[in-house]
C-alpha positions as CSV (number, residue, x, y, z in Angstrom):
1,M,0.0,0.0,0.0
2,Q,2.8,2.4,1.0
3,E,4.8,1.6,-2.2
4,T,1.7,2.4,-4.4
5,V,1.2,5.7,-2.6
6,L,4.9,6.7,-3.1
7,R,4.7,5.9,-6.8
8,V,1.7,8.2,-7.2
9,F,3.5,10.8,-5.2
10,V,6.5,10.7,-7.5
11,V,4.3,11.0,-10.6
12,A,2.5,14.0,-9.2
13,L,5.7,15.6,-8.1
14,G,7.0,15.3,-11.7
15,L,3.9,16.9,-13.0
16,L,4.4,19.7,-10.6
17,M,8.1,20.4,-11.4
18,C,7.7,20.0,-15.2
19,P,4.1,20.7,-16.2
20,K,5.1,21.7,-19.8
21,D,6.8,18.3,-20.3
22,N,3.5,16.6,-20.1
23,P,2.3,15.7,-23.6
24,E,-1.3,16.5,-22.7
25,V,-0.3,19.9,-21.5
26,E,1.7,20.6,-24.7
27,D,-1.2,19.4,-26.8
28,W,-3.6,21.6,-24.9
29,E,-1.3,24.6,-25.3
30,T,-1.0,24.0,-29.0
31,K,-4.6,23.5,-29.8
32,A,-6.0,26.1,-27.4
33,P,-5.3,29.1,-29.6
34,L,-7.0,27.5,-32.6
35,S,-10.2,27.0,-30.6
36,H,-10.4,30.7,-30.0
37,V,-10.4,31.7,-33.7
38,Y,-14.1,31.1,-34.0
39,T,-14.8,33.3,-31.0
40,K,-13.7,36.5,-32.7
41,T,-11.6,37.7,-29.8
42,S,-8.3,39.5,-29.8
43,E,-4.9,37.8,-29.4
44,N,-4.5,39.5,-26.0
45,E,-7.8,38.1,-24.7
46,T,-6.9,34.7,-26.0
47,S,-3.5,34.7,-24.3
48,E,-5.1,35.8,-21.1
49,N,-7.7,33.0,-21.2
50,I,-5.0,30.5,-21.9
51,F,-2.9,31.8,-19.0
52,T,-5.9,31.7,-16.7
53,E,-6.7,28.1,-17.6
54,W,-3.1,27.1,-17.4
55,A,-2.8,28.7,-13.9
56,R,-6.0,26.8,-12.8
57,D,-4.5,23.5,-13.9
58,Y,-1.2,24.4,-12.3
59,L,-3.0,25.1,-9.0
60,W,-4.9,21.8,-9.4
61,Y,-1.6,19.9,-9.6
62,I,-0.3,21.6,-6.5
63,W,-3.6,20.8,-4.6
64,Q,-3.3,17.1,-5.7
65,T,0.3,17.0,-4.6
66,F,-0.5,18.3,-1.1
67,S,-3.4,15.8,-0.9
68,I,-1.0,13.0,-1.7
69,I,1.4,14.2,0.9
70,S,-1.4,14.3,3.5
71,I,-2.4,10.8,2.6
72,I,1.2,9.6,3.0
73,R,1.5,11.3,6.3
74,F,-1.8,9.7,7.4
75,F,-0.7,6.2,6.5
76,R,2.7,6.7,8.2
77,K,0.9,7.7,11.4
78,Y,-1.5,4.8,11.1
79,Q,1.3,2.3,10.6
80,S,3.2,3.9,13.5
81,R,0.2,3.8,15.8
82,K,-0.5,0.2,14.8
83,S,3.1,-0.8,15.5
84,Q,2.9,0.8,18.9
85,M,-0.3,-1.0,19.8
86,E,1.2,-4.3,18.7
87,Q,4.3,-3.6,20.9
88,V,2.0,-2.8,23.9
89,V,0.0,-6.0,23.4
90,T,3.2,-8.0,23.0
91,A,4.7,-6.4,26.2
92,A,1.5,-7.1,28.1
93,L,1.0,-10.6,26.8
94,P,4.5,-11.8,26.0
95,G,3.2,-15.4,25.7
96,T,6.0,-16.8,27.9
97,C,3.7,-17.8,30.7
98,T,0.3,-19.2,29.7
99,V,-2.1,-21.6,31.3
100,A,-1.2,-24.3,28.8
101,K,2.5,-24.1,29.8
102,V,2.0,-23.9,33.6
103,L,2.2,-27.2,35.5
104,L,-0.5,-27.5,38.2
105,P,-0.4,-30.1,41.0
106,D,-2.3,-33.3,40.7
107,V,-5.9,-34.1,41.9
108,N,-4.8,-35.5,45.3
109,T,-2.5,-32.5,46.1
110,L,-5.2,-30.0,45.1
111,Q,-7.8,-31.7,47.2
112,Q,-5.5,-31.8,50.2
113,F,-4.6,-28.2,49.6
114,Y,-8.2,-27.2,49.5
115,A,-9.2,-29.1,52.6
116,K,-6.3,-27.9,54.8
117,C,-5.5,-24.5,53.5
118,V,-8.3,-23.0,51.5
119,Q,-11.4,-24.3,53.4
120,V,-11.7,-22.4,56.6
121,S,-12.6,-24.6,59.5
122,S,-16.2,-24.3,60.6
123,E,-15.2,-23.6,64.2
124,K,-12.8,-20.7,63.3
125,K,-15.3,-19.3,60.8
126,W,-18.1,-19.4,63.4
127,R,-16.0,-17.6,66.0
128,E,-15.0,-14.8,63.7
129,E,-18.6,-14.4,62.4
130,E,-19.9,-14.3,65.9
131,F,-17.4,-11.6,66.9
132,L,-18.1,-9.4,63.9
133,E,-21.8,-9.7,64.3
134,G,-21.6,-8.6,68.0
135,F,-19.2,-5.7,67.2
136,A,-21.2,-4.5,64.2
137,N,-24.4,-4.5,66.2
138,D,-22.7,-2.5,69.0
139,L,-21.2,0.0,66.5
140,L,-24.4,0.5,64.6
141,E,-26.4,1.2,67.8
142,A,-23.9,3.9,68.7
143,M,-24.2,5.3,65.1
144,R,-28.0,5.4,65.4
145,T,-27.7,7.4,68.6
146,I,-25.6,10.0,66.8
147,V,-27.8,10.1,63.7
148,D,-31.0,10.5,65.8
149,K,-29.5,13.6,67.5
150,N,-28.5,15.1,64.2
151,G,-31.7,14.3,62.4
152,G,-30.0,12.7,59.4
153,M,-30.5,9.4,57.5
154,V,-32.2,6.4,59.2
155,I,-29.8,3.5,59.5
156,E,-31.5,0.0,59.1
157,D,-30.3,-3.4,60.5
158,F,-27.1,-4.7,58.9
159,E,-26.7,-7.8,56.7
160,M,-23.6,-10.0,56.4
161,V,-23.0,-10.7,52.8
162,N,-20.0,-12.9,53.8
163,L,-17.5,-13.1,56.6
164,S,-15.8,-9.9,55.7
165,D,-18.5,-7.9,54.0
166,I,-21.3,-6.2,56.0
167,I,-23.9,-3.9,54.3
168,V,-25.9,-1.3,56.1
169,P,-29.1,-0.1,54.2
170,F,-30.2,3.4,55.0
171,H,-33.2,5.6,54.0
172,P,-34.2,9.3,54.5
173,P,-36.5,10.4,57.4
174,E,-40.1,11.4,56.9
175,P,-41.4,13.2,54.8
176,Y,-38.6,12.1,52.4
177,S,-38.2,9.0,50.3
178,F,-35.8,7.5,47.7
179,Q,-36.6,6.8,44.0
180,C,-34.1,4.5,42.3
181,R,-33.8,4.4,38.5
182,L,-31.4,2.4,36.4
183,W,-29.2,4.1,33.7
184,N,-30.0,3.3,30.1
185,N,-26.5,2.1,29.5
186,Q,-25.6,4.0,26.3
187,T,-22.6,2.7,24.4
188,T,-20.9,6.1,24.1
189,D,-21.4,6.8,27.8
190,P,-18.5,7.4,30.2
191,L,-20.5,5.3,32.7
192,S,-19.5,2.2,30.8
193,D,-16.6,1.9,33.3
194,M,-19.2,1.0,35.9
195,H,-20.9,-2.4,35.8
196,V,-24.5,-1.6,36.2
197,C,-25.4,1.8,37.6
198,G,-28.3,4.1,38.4
199,Q,-29.2,7.3,40.2
200,I,-31.0,7.7,43.5
201,K,-33.4,10.7,43.6
202,L,-34.5,12.2,46.9
203,L,-38.3,13.0,46.9
204,E,-40.3,15.1,49.4
205,N,-43.9,14.2,50.2
206,K,-45.6,17.6,50.4
207,K,-49.1,18.0,51.7
208,I,-51.7,19.9,49.6
209,Q,-54.7,21.3,51.3
210,N,-58.3,21.0,49.9
211,G,-58.4,24.8,49.0
212,C,-61.0,25.8,51.5
213,P,-61.3,29.7,51.9
214,C,-60.8,29.4,55.6
215,Q,-57.1,28.3,55.0
216,S,-56.2,31.4,53.0
217,S,-53.8,34.0,54.5
218,D,-56.6,36.6,54.6
219,A,-58.8,34.5,56.7
220,D,-59.6,35.8,60.3
221,D,-58.1,33.7,63.1
222,D,-61.4,33.8,64.9
223,M,-63.3,32.5,61.9
224,V,-65.2,29.2,62.3
225,C,-65.7,27.3,59.1
226,L,-68.7,25.0,59.1
227,L,-68.0,23.6,55.6
228,H,-64.3,22.7,56.1
229,C,-63.2,19.1,55.8
230,E,-59.9,17.5,56.4
231,N,-59.3,16.4,52.8
232,V,-55.5,16.6,52.5
233,K,-53.5,15.2,49.5
234,T,-49.8,14.4,49.2
235,E,-47.6,15.1,46.2
236,K,-44.0,13.9,45.7
237,T,-41.6,16.6,44.5
238,D,-37.9,16.6,43.9
239,A,-36.0,17.6,47.0
240,R,-33.3,19.7,45.3
241,D,-30.2,20.3,47.5
242,G,-31.7,17.9,50.0
243,I,-30.0,15.7,52.6
244,L,-26.6,14.4,51.2
245,C,-27.6,15.4,47.6
246,S,-25.3,16.8,45.0
247,K,-25.3,20.6,44.6
248,N,-28.3,22.0,42.8
249,T,-29.7,18.5,42.1
250,P,-32.1,16.1,43.9
251,F,-29.7,13.1,43.4
252,L,-27.9,11.4,46.2
253,S,-24.1,12.2,46.2
254,K,-21.7,9.3,46.8
255,S,-19.0,11.5,48.2
256,Q,-21.3,13.2,50.7
257,V,-22.7,9.8,51.8
258,A,-19.1,8.5,52.2
259,R,-18.1,11.5,54.3
260,W,-21.2,11.2,56.4
261,F,-20.8,7.5,57.0
262,Q,-17.1,7.7,57.8
263,G,-17.7,10.6,60.2
264,T,-20.5,8.7,62.0
265,I,-18.3,5.6,62.4
266,K,-15.6,7.8,64.0
267,Q,-18.0,9.3,66.4
268,A,-19.6,6.0,67.3
269,W,-16.2,4.3,67.9
270,A,-15.3,7.2,70.2
271,L,-18.4,6.3,72.3
272,I,-17.7,2.6,72.6
273,S,-13.9,2.2,72.2
274,H,-13.5,1.9,76.0
275,K,-15.3,-1.4,75.9
276,Y,-12.8,-3.1,73.6
277,E,-9.1,-3.9,73.9
278,F,-8.1,-3.5,70.2
279,E,-7.5,-0.7,67.6
280,L,-10.0,0.1,64.9
281,N,-8.6,1.6,61.7
282,I,-10.6,3.0,58.8
283,R,-9.0,2.6,55.3
284,Y,-10.3,5.5,53.3
285,I,-8.7,4.3,50.1
286,D,-10.9,1.2,49.7
287,A,-14.4,2.0,50.6
288,P,-16.4,4.2,53.0
289,G,-16.5,1.6,55.7
290,A,-13.4,-0.5,54.9
291,M,-11.8,-1.2,58.3
292,F,-9.5,-3.5,60.1
293,I,-9.1,-4.5,63.7
294,R,-5.7,-4.9,65.2
295,F,-5.5,-6.9,68.5
296,R,-2.7,-6.7,71.0
297,S,-1.4,-10.0,69.9
298,G,-0.8,-8.6,66.4
299,K,-3.6,-10.5,64.7
300,K,-5.7,-8.5,62.3
301,I,-9.3,-8.9,60.9
302,N,-10.2,-7.1,57.7
303,F,-13.8,-6.3,57.1
304,S,-16.1,-3.6,55.6
305,I,-19.3,-2.0,56.8
306,N,-20.7,-0.2,53.7
307,P,-23.7,2.1,53.3
308,V,-26.2,0.9,50.6
309,V,-29.6,1.9,49.2
310,R,-32.0,-0.9,48.4
311,F,-33.2,-1.3,44.8
312,N,-35.4,-4.2,45.7
313,N,-35.2,-7.2,48.1
314,D,-32.4,-8.8,46.2
315,A,-30.4,-5.9,44.9
316,Y,-28.9,-2.7,46.2
317,F,-26.8,0.3,45.2
318,F,-23.4,0.8,46.7
319,I,-20.3,3.0,46.4
320,T,-17.6,1.8,44.1
321,P,-14.0,2.4,45.4
322,W,-12.1,5.0,43.4
323,S,-15.2,6.2,41.6
324,S,-14.8,9.4,39.6
325,N,-16.0,12.7,41.0
326,D,-17.6,13.4,37.6
327,L,-20.0,10.5,38.2
328,D,-20.8,11.4,41.8
329,T,-24.5,10.8,41.5
330,F,-24.2,7.4,39.8
331,W,-24.2,4.4,42.1
332,T,-23.2,0.8,41.2
333,L,-25.9,-1.8,41.4
334,S,-25.0,-5.1,43.2
335,L,-26.6,-8.2,41.8
336,T,-24.8,-10.6,44.2
337,S,-28.0,-12.2,45.4
338,Y,-29.2,-13.0,41.9
339,E,-25.8,-14.4,41.0
340,D,-25.9,-16.7,44.1
341,H,-29.4,-17.8,43.1
342,L,-28.1,-18.7,39.6
343,L,-25.1,-20.5,41.0
344,E,-27.3,-22.5,43.3
345,R,-29.6,-23.5,40.4
346,L,-26.6,-24.6,38.3
347,S,-25.1,-26.6,41.2
348,K,-28.2,-28.7,41.4
349,R,-27.5,-30.3,38.0
350,L,-23.9,-31.4,39.0
351,P,-22.8,-34.7,40.5
352,E,-22.6,-35.3,44.2
353,N,-19.6,-33.6,45.8
354,S,-18.8,-31.8,42.6
355,C,-15.5,-29.9,42.3
356,H,-16.8,-26.5,41.1
357,I,-16.5,-24.8,44.5
358,Q,-13.1,-26.3,45.0
359,A,-11.8,-24.9,41.7
360,L,-13.3,-21.5,42.4
361,E,-11.9,-21.2,45.9
362,I,-8.4,-22.4,44.9
363,A,-8.3,-19.8,42.1
364,R,-9.5,-17.1,44.5
365,F,-6.9,-18.2,47.1
366,L,-4.1,-17.9,44.6
367,H,-5.5,-14.5,43.5
368,K,-5.6,-13.3,47.1
369,R,-2.0,-14.5,47.8
370,Q,-0.8,-12.8,44.7
371,T,-2.6,-9.5,45.7
372,A,-0.7,-9.7,49.1
373,L,2.6,-10.1,47.2
374,S,2.2,-7.5,44.4
375,G,-0.7,-5.3,45.4
376,S,-4.3,-5.1,44.1
377,S,-5.2,-5.0,40.4
378,A,-8.4,-4.8,38.2
379,L,-8.9,-8.5,38.7
380,K,-11.5,-9.2,41.5
381,D,-13.0,-12.3,43.0
382,C,-16.3,-11.6,41.2
383,H,-14.5,-12.1,37.9
384,F,-13.5,-15.6,38.8
385,K,-17.0,-16.3,40.0
386,T,-18.4,-15.0,36.7
387,A,-16.0,-17.2,34.7
388,L,-17.0,-20.3,36.7
389,M,-20.7,-19.7,36.0
390,Y,-20.0,-19.4,32.3
391,L,-18.2,-22.8,32.5
392,L,-21.1,-24.3,34.3
393,L,-23.5,-23.1,31.6
394,T,-21.4,-24.5,28.8
395,K,-19.8,-27.7,30.1
396,D,-21.5,-31.1,30.6
397,P,-22.4,-31.7,34.3
398,S,-20.6,-35.0,34.3
399,Q,-17.3,-33.1,33.8
400,W,-17.6,-31.7,37.3
401,K,-16.9,-34.9,39.3
402,P,-14.7,-34.7,42.4
403,N,-11.7,-36.2,40.6
404,C,-11.8,-33.6,37.9
405,V,-10.7,-30.6,40.0
406,D,-7.3,-30.3,38.3
407,H,-8.9,-30.1,34.8
408,R,-11.6,-27.7,35.8
409,L,-9.2,-25.4,37.7
410,R,-7.1,-25.3,34.4
411,D,-10.3,-24.5,32.5
412,L,-11.2,-21.7,34.9
413,L,-7.8,-20.2,34.6
414,A,-7.8,-20.6,30.8
415,F,-11.2,-18.9,30.5
416,M,-9.9,-16.0,32.6
417,E,-6.8,-15.8,30.4
418,R,-8.9,-15.6,27.2
419,S,-11.1,-13.0,28.7
420,L,-8.1,-10.9,29.6
421,E,-6.6,-11.2,26.1
422,G,-9.9,-10.1,24.5
423,K,-10.6,-7.6,27.3
424,L,-14.1,-9.0,27.4
425,L,-16.0,-10.6,30.2
426,N,-19.7,-10.0,30.0
427,H,-21.9,-9.9,33.1
428,I,-23.5,-13.3,33.6
429,L,-27.0,-11.9,34.1
430,I,-27.5,-8.7,32.1
431,G,-28.7,-9.4,28.6
432,N,-28.0,-13.1,28.8
433,P,-30.9,-15.3,27.6
434,L,-29.2,-18.4,29.1
435,T,-30.0,-17.1,32.6
436,E,-33.7,-16.8,32.3
437,V,-34.0,-19.7,34.8
438,I,-34.1,-17.0,37.6
439,E,-36.4,-14.0,37.8
440,L,-34.7,-10.7,37.1
441,P,-36.1,-7.2,36.9
442,A,-37.4,-6.4,33.4
443,E,-34.8,-3.6,33.0
444,L,-31.9,-6.0,33.4
445,I,-33.3,-8.7,31.0
446,K,-33.8,-6.1,28.2
447,A,-30.5,-4.3,28.9
448,K,-27.4,-4.6,26.6
449,P,-24.6,-6.9,27.9
450,V,-22.2,-5.2,30.2
451,N,-18.5,-5.8,29.8
452,L,-16.9,-6.2,33.3
453,F,-13.5,-5.7,31.7
454,H,-14.4,-2.4,30.0
455,P,-11.9,-0.5,32.2
456,L,-9.2,-2.6,30.6
457,V,-10.3,-1.4,27.2
458,V,-10.1,2.3,27.9
459,H,-7.2,2.3,30.4
460,N,-4.1,0.5,28.9
461,C,-2.1,0.8,32.1
462,I,-4.8,-1.0,34.1
463,Y,-4.9,-3.7,31.4
464,R,-1.1,-4.3,31.5
465,H,-1.1,-4.4,35.3
466,A,-4.0,-6.9,35.4
467,V,-2.2,-9.2,32.8
468,M,1.1,-9.0,34.8
469,H,-0.8,-9.8,38.0
470,F,-2.5,-12.8,36.4
471,Q,0.8,-14.2,34.9
472,E,2.6,-13.8,38.2
473,M,-0.2,-15.7,39.8
474,L,0.2,-18.5,37.3
475,K,4.0,-18.6,37.9
476,N,3.6,-18.8,41.6
477,A,0.7,-21.2,41.7
478,H,2.6,-24.5,41.9
479,M,5.2,-23.3,44.3
480,L,2.6,-21.7,46.6
481,I,0.4,-24.8,46.7
482,H,3.5,-27.0,47.3
483,D,4.8,-24.8,50.1
484,Y,1.4,-24.7,51.9
485,V,0.9,-28.4,51.7
486,V,4.4,-29.0,53.0
487,S,3.9,-26.6,55.9
488,Q,0.6,-28.4,56.8
489,Q,2.4,-31.8,56.8
490,G,5.2,-30.4,58.9
491,G,7.9,-32.0,56.8
492,T,9.2,-32.5,53.3
493,S,7.3,-33.7,50.4
494,N,8.2,-36.0,47.6
495,M,6.4,-33.8,45.1
496,T,8.6,-32.4,42.4
497,S,7.9,-28.7,41.9
498,P,8.3,-27.3,38.4
499,C,9.7,-24.1,40.0
500,H,12.8,-26.1,40.9
501,Q,13.2,-27.3,37.3
502,S,13.7,-25.5,34.0
503,C,10.3,-23.7,33.8
504,S,9.3,-21.9,30.7
505,C,7.5,-19.3,32.8
506,S,10.6,-17.4,33.7
């Protein structure tokens, strides 16, 4: 393509430098005067017309030359941009460490690793859950005391999503109420970085009287109305600049809610801290209520207490960490309950003691350990859960027998690898006809698919970091599992680790 363009450029340049050498030009100059004989014009007029037409053609050659130069510059920039993109992709996905090349432990080792290292003992889990429930209840009681004095939002009873995630629904006091609405998910929208989002409008219930003359401002205070009836209507209106709303709007502001919730937690902890012998620290960088408890022994418990607004009984809006200030009124919708319903439905088709939970939890454990080593990335636990549900929808149930955990773990990691390469991992529920086995709100069924990896598409640095995180996790997988199993056995193991051999994942 470039050679053809250069040839055209050379021809045009020759026309520009030597226009009179062109036979067509010479022929035109020769014949042009003869054509003017029949017009009965003077020689001067004829020469002027010839010069004008020649100048017009000369300018046409110049214009064409500049156009060709512009085309050449465009293609050079295009080729340069394409080369740079290929270099970026090559740097991010060097192909030196893939799931196909990584050696994973055998079935027995993985099952032993899951039982002794990944699966938390029921007794330990029960103790931590009981402690967090008691502490969260005490903390929220103190928060309600502070909120009641200030006349702010009403804090409802908390719910434990899992051992380390506690949600606290809240709603406005009377005469206010919330109205939640989902965003229409336009493809050219900056909101496409968010999974599923919506806005929360604050409404005020205003009373409208029946219009009786005795209620007018001119009415005498001593007047007694015999026709008056207590027929009062209510009307919902937008509460612009209402409680915790964004400026000049009736929409709930995430930043204001975050500051309100964090401040209330601090005040509540100041009221009850004398009852406990540990430190409570708030991590502002993660979420409004992300905290950890540090005991005197040095042990730490990480957990989060996050404010949410209910969308319905099975979904709620929450604040996404690191959300942009430009999208301060757009909240992310959590569909965790619906996802759990779908996973439960799919699990009923599987053989007894199926390996799908083992494969998921082992992948999550490896991801968690890699996060502790190299820091957080765009990869989250929910992505592995989504990948597992796609595999459950497409693979035959007989392939999930207990002795297939090694193959299914590899399938799960390979699915995540392909999703990262394509920067595409659609939400399992939204716009997916395969998941009609559970009841979803109509807005979600009709919505367009949502790419959970869209931030990787628009932010190349996030993409490279996520790929590096995943490849490091692959390289460390065998060694990590081997070391954990050996530490649990309290001795050496006869397993041969590929990390001690010549591994292609260097």
